[in-house]
PyMOL commands that place a pseudoatom at each C-alpha (Angstrom):
pseudoatom trace, name=CA, resn=MET, resi=1, chain=A, elem=C, hetatm=0, pos=[238.617, -68.206, -127.200]
pseudoatom trace, name=CA, resn=PRO, resi=2, chain=A, elem=C, hetatm=0, pos=[238.864, -70.038, -124.033]
pseudoatom trace, name=CA, resn=GLU, resi=3, chain=A, elem=C, hetatm=0, pos=[235.892, -69.886, -121.610]
pseudoatom trace, name=CA, resn=ARG, resi=4, chain=A, elem=C, hetatm=0, pos=[236.398, -67.609, -118.486]
pseudoatom trace, name=CA, resn=TYR, resi=5, chain=A, elem=C, hetatm=0, pos=[236.450, -69.232, -115.182]
pseudoatom trace, name=CA, resn=TYR, resi=6, chain=A, elem=C, hetatm=0, pos=[232.966, -68.253, -114.219]
pseudoatom trace, name=CA, resn=THR, resi=7, chain=A, elem=C, hetatm=0, pos=[231.090, -69.197, -117.426]
pseudoatom trace, name=CA, resn=SER, resi=8, chain=A, elem=C, hetatm=0, pos=[230.290, -72.707, -116.312]
pseudoatom trace, name=CA, resn=HIS, resi=9, chain=A, elem=C, hetatm=0, pos=[228.708, -71.517, -113.073]
pseudoatom trace, name=CA, resn=VAL, resi=10, chain=A, elem=C, hetatm=0, pos=[227.054, -68.346, -114.609]
pseudoatom trace, name=CA, resn=ARG, resi=11, chain=A, elem=C, hetatm=0, pos=[225.329, -70.770, -117.157]
pseudoatom trace, name=CA, resn=HIS, resi=12, chain=A, elem=C, hetatm=0, pos=[224.236, -73.137, -114.643]
pseudoatom trace, name=CA, resn=VAL, resi=13, chain=A, elem=C, hetatm=0, pos=[222.555, -70.289, -112.618]
pseudoatom trace, name=CA, resn=LEU, resi=14, chain=A, elem=C, hetatm=0, pos=[220.946, -68.986, -115.836]
pseudoatom trace, name=CA, resn=ARG, resi=15, chain=A, elem=C, hetatm=0, pos=[219.526, -72.326, -116.616]
pseudoatom trace, name=CA, resn=TYR, resi=16, chain=A, elem=C, hetatm=0, pos=[217.964, -72.650, -113.162]
pseudoatom trace, name=CA, resn=TYR, resi=17, chain=A, elem=C, hetatm=0, pos=[216.730, -68.942, -113.413]
pseudoatom trace, name=CA, resn=CYS, resi=18, chain=A, elem=C, hetatm=0, pos=[215.119, -69.718, -116.842]
pseudoatom trace, name=CA, resn=LYS, resi=19, chain=A, elem=C, hetatm=0, pos=[213.362, -72.713, -115.391]
pseudoatom trace, name=CA, resn=ASN, resi=20, chain=A, elem=C, hetatm=0, pos=[212.189, -70.892, -112.399]
pseudoatom trace, name=CA, resn=PRO, resi=21, chain=A, elem=C, hetatm=0, pos=[211.876, -67.116, -113.212]
pseudoatom trace, name=CA, resn=ASN, resi=22, chain=A, elem=C, hetatm=0, pos=[209.219, -66.286, -110.492]
pseudoatom trace, name=CA, resn=ARG, resi=23, chain=A, elem=C, hetatm=0, pos=[210.768, -68.095, -107.510]
pseudoatom trace, name=CA, resn=PRO, resi=24, chain=A, elem=C, hetatm=0, pos=[214.213, -68.155, -106.122]
pseudoatom trace, name=CA, resn=VAL, resi=25, chain=A, elem=C, hetatm=0, pos=[214.185, -71.368, -104.174]
pseudoatom trace, name=CA, resn=ARG, resi=26, chain=A, elem=C, hetatm=0, pos=[217.909, -72.170, -103.594]
pseudoatom trace, name=CA, resn=ASP, resi=27, chain=A, elem=C, hetatm=0, pos=[220.601, -69.806, -104.215]
pseudoatom trace, name=CA, resn=VAL, resi=28, chain=A, elem=C, hetatm=0, pos=[218.827, -66.510, -103.730]
pseudoatom trace, name=CA, resn=ASP, resi=29, chain=A, elem=C, hetatm=0, pos=[221.808, -64.325, -104.298]
pseudoatom trace, name=CA, resn=SER, resi=30, chain=A, elem=C, hetatm=0, pos=[222.644, -66.057, -107.821]
pseudoatom trace, name=CA, resn=TRP, resi=31, chain=A, elem=C, hetatm=0, pos=[218.756, -65.709, -108.610]
pseudoatom trace, name=CA, resn=ASN, resi=32, chain=A, elem=C, hetatm=0, pos=[218.747, -62.134, -107.816]
pseudoatom trace, name=CA, resn=ALA, resi=33, chain=A, elem=C, hetatm=0, pos=[221.890, -61.418, -109.970]
pseudoatom trace, name=CA, resn=CYS, resi=34, chain=A, elem=C, hetatm=0, pos=[220.191, -63.249, -112.938]
pseudoatom trace, name=CA, resn=HIS, resi=35, chain=A, elem=C, hetatm=0, pos=[217.033, -61.135, -112.418]
pseudoatom trace, name=CA, resn=ALA, resi=36, chain=A, elem=C, hetatm=0, pos=[218.825, -57.824, -112.128]
pseudoatom trace, name=CA, resn=VAL, resi=37, chain=A, elem=C, hetatm=0, pos=[220.728, -58.326, -115.334]
pseudoatom trace, name=CA, resn=LEU, resi=38, chain=A, elem=C, hetatm=0, pos=[217.820, -59.659, -117.236]
pseudoatom trace, name=CA, resn=LYS, resi=39, chain=A, elem=C, hetatm=0, pos=[215.571, -56.830, -116.171]
pseudoatom trace, name=CA, resn=ARG, resi=40, chain=A, elem=C, hetatm=0, pos=[218.105, -54.486, -117.900]
pseudoatom trace, name=CA, resn=LEU, resi=41, chain=A, elem=C, hetatm=0, pos=[217.893, -56.189, -121.250]
pseudoatom trace, name=CA, resn=SER, resi=42, chain=A, elem=C, hetatm=0, pos=[215.255, -55.393, -123.866]
pseudoatom trace, name=CA, resn=ASP, resi=43, chain=A, elem=C, hetatm=0, pos=[212.231, -57.640, -124.106]
pseudoatom trace, name=CA, resn=HIS, resi=44, chain=A, elem=C, hetatm=0, pos=[213.761, -59.210, -127.324]
pseudoatom trace, name=CA, resn=GLU, resi=45, chain=A, elem=C, hetatm=0, pos=[216.914, -59.865, -125.765]
pseudoatom trace, name=CA, resn=ARG, resi=46, chain=A, elem=C, hetatm=0, pos=[215.570, -61.349, -122.740]
pseudoatom trace, name=CA, resn=GLU, resi=47, chain=A, elem=C, hetatm=0, pos=[213.365, -63.580, -124.838]
pseudoatom trace, name=CA, resn=ILE, resi=48, chain=A, elem=C, hetatm=0, pos=[216.449, -64.839, -126.591]
pseudoatom trace, name=CA, resn=VAL, resi=49, chain=A, elem=C, hetatm=0, pos=[218.535, -65.625, -123.466]
pseudoatom trace, name=CA, resn=MET, resi=50, chain=A, elem=C, hetatm=0, pos=[215.364, -67.378, -121.843]
pseudoatom trace, name=CA, resn=ASN, resi=51, chain=A, elem=C, hetatm=0, pos=[214.963, -69.402, -125.240]
pseudoatom trace, name=CA, resn=ILE, resi=52, chain=A, elem=C, hetatm=0, pos=[218.743, -70.317, -125.098]
pseudoatom trace, name=CA, resn=HIS, resi=53, chain=A, elem=C, hetatm=0, pos=[218.736, -71.567, -121.425]
pseudoatom trace, name=CA, resn=GLY, resi=54, chain=A, elem=C, hetatm=0, pos=[215.332, -72.887, -121.003]
pseudoatom trace, name=CA, resn=ASN, resi=55, chain=A, elem=C, hetatm=0, pos=[214.852, -75.543, -123.579]
pseudoatom trace, name=CA, resn=GLY, resi=56, chain=A, elem=C, hetatm=0, pos=[217.199, -78.108, -122.353]
pseudoatom trace, name=CA, resn=GLU, resi=57, chain=A, elem=C, hetatm=0, pos=[219.664, -77.875, -125.245]
pseudoatom trace, name=CA, resn=THR, resi=58, chain=A, elem=C, hetatm=0, pos=[223.369, -77.147, -124.968]
pseudoatom trace, name=CA, resn=VAL, resi=59, chain=A, elem=C, hetatm=0, pos=[224.093, -73.377, -125.461]
pseudoatom trace, name=CA, resn=MET, resi=60, chain=A, elem=C, hetatm=0, pos=[225.631, -74.188, -128.838]
pseudoatom trace, name=CA, resn=GLU, resi=61, chain=A, elem=C, hetatm=0, pos=[222.632, -75.917, -130.021]
pseudoatom trace, name=CA, resn=ALA, resi=62, chain=A, elem=C, hetatm=0, pos=[220.325, -73.368, -128.871]
pseudoatom trace, name=CA, resn=ILE, resi=63, chain=A, elem=C, hetatm=0, pos=[222.311, -70.729, -130.545]
pseudoatom trace, name=CA, resn=GLN, resi=64, chain=A, elem=C, hetatm=0, pos=[222.484, -72.508, -133.782]
pseudoatom trace, name=CA, resn=ARG, resi=65, chain=A, elem=C, hetatm=0, pos=[218.703, -73.321, -133.791]
pseudoatom trace, name=CA, resn=LEU, resi=66, chain=A, elem=C, hetatm=0, pos=[217.800, -69.658, -132.961]
pseudoatom trace, name=CA, resn=SER, resi=67, chain=A, elem=C, hetatm=0, pos=[220.162, -68.418, -135.754]
pseudoatom trace, name=CA, resn=ARG, resi=68, chain=A, elem=C, hetatm=0, pos=[218.481, -70.678, -138.180]
pseudoatom trace, name=CA, resn=GLU, resi=69, chain=A, elem=C, hetatm=0, pos=[214.933, -69.843, -137.048]
pseudoatom trace, name=CA, resn=ARG, resi=70, chain=A, elem=C, hetatm=0, pos=[215.388, -65.953, -136.762]
pseudoatom trace, name=CA, resn=ARG, resi=71, chain=A, elem=C, hetatm=0, pos=[217.718, -65.730, -139.684]
pseudoatom trace, name=CA, resn=CYS, resi=72, chain=A, elem=C, hetatm=0, pos=[220.390, -63.820, -137.747]
pseudoatom trace, name=CA, resn=ASP, resi=73, chain=A, elem=C, hetatm=0, pos=[224.174, -64.185, -137.292]
pseudoatom trace, name=CA, resn=ALA, resi=74, chain=A, elem=C, hetatm=0, pos=[225.031, -66.624, -134.735]
pseudoatom trace, name=CA, resn=LYS, resi=75, chain=A, elem=C, hetatm=0, pos=[227.938, -64.289, -133.615]
pseudoatom trace, name=CA, resn=ARG, resi=76, chain=A, elem=C, hetatm=0, pos=[225.434, -61.592, -132.552]
pseudoatom trace, name=CA, resn=LEU, resi=77, chain=A, elem=C, hetatm=0, pos=[223.725, -64.336, -130.173]
pseudoatom trace, name=CA, resn=TRP, resi=78, chain=A, elem=C, hetatm=0, pos=[227.056, -65.342, -128.890]
pseudoatom trace, name=CA, resn=ASP, resi=79, chain=A, elem=C, hetatm=0, pos=[227.926, -61.848, -128.155]
pseudoatom trace, name=CA, resn=LEU, resi=80, chain=A, elem=C, hetatm=0, pos=[224.763, -61.404, -126.203]
pseudoatom trace, name=CA, resn=MET, resi=81, chain=A, elem=C, hetatm=0, pos=[225.395, -64.346, -124.283]
pseudoatom trace, name=CA, resn=ASN, resi=82, chain=A, elem=C, hetatm=0, pos=[228.981, -63.307, -123.402]
pseudoatom trace, name=CA, resn=TYR, resi=83, chain=A, elem=C, hetatm=0, pos=[227.611, -59.994, -122.392]
pseudoatom trace, name=CA, resn=VAL, resi=84, chain=A, elem=C, hetatm=0, pos=[224.996, -61.508, -120.102]
pseudoatom trace, name=CA, resn=ASP, resi=85, chain=A, elem=C, hetatm=0, pos=[227.586, -64.073, -118.497]
pseudoatom trace, name=CA, resn=ARG, resi=86, chain=A, elem=C, hetatm=0, pos=[229.987, -61.091, -117.795]
pseudoatom trace, name=CA, resn=ALA, resi=87, chain=A, elem=C, hetatm=0, pos=[227.217, -59.060, -116.430]
pseudoatom trace, name=CA, resn=ILE, resi=88, chain=A, elem=C, hetatm=0, pos=[225.788, -61.740, -114.083]
pseudoatom trace, name=CA, resn=ALA, resi=89, chain=A, elem=C, hetatm=0, pos=[229.530, -62.380, -112.898]
pseudoatom trace, name=CA, resn=LYS, resi=90, chain=A, elem=C, hetatm=0, pos=[230.020, -58.597, -112.060]
pseudoatom trace, name=CA, resn=GLU, resi=91, chain=A, elem=C, hetatm=0, pos=[226.613, -58.539, -110.383]
pseudoatom trace, name=CA, resn=MET, resi=92, chain=A, elem=C, hetatm=0, pos=[227.844, -61.510, -108.251]
pseudoatom trace, name=CA, resn=LYS, resi=93, chain=A, elem=C, hetatm=0, pos=[231.221, -59.636, -107.849]
pseudoatom trace, name=CA, resn=TRP, resi=94, chain=A, elem=C, hetatm=0, pos=[233.203, -62.514, -109.514]
pseudoatom trace, name=CA, resn=THR, resi=95, chain=A, elem=C, hetatm=0, pos=[235.023, -60.122, -111.651]
for i in range(1, 95): cmd.bond("trace and resi %d" % i, "trace and resi %d" % (i + 1))
show_as sticks, trace
zoom trace
């Protein structure tokens, strides 16, 4: 399935948020959108998203690593990431 047009920018914003979760320095609107969406997730889901974007790995590498470490299906992790991507895009009124 091809990436949606907003996926690259949303993931860039998520990486920035995960590295700076307590201070919106640059793009405050993007930071606020990430914060609003991640607040709605469970603690477990938020930890997974932060782990995927906060380690300096590609999303694919992080999902494969987490899938092995937590012994869960990688598809469930991809579904979570797609949900978060879309929710942030909606929060920013890109969709």
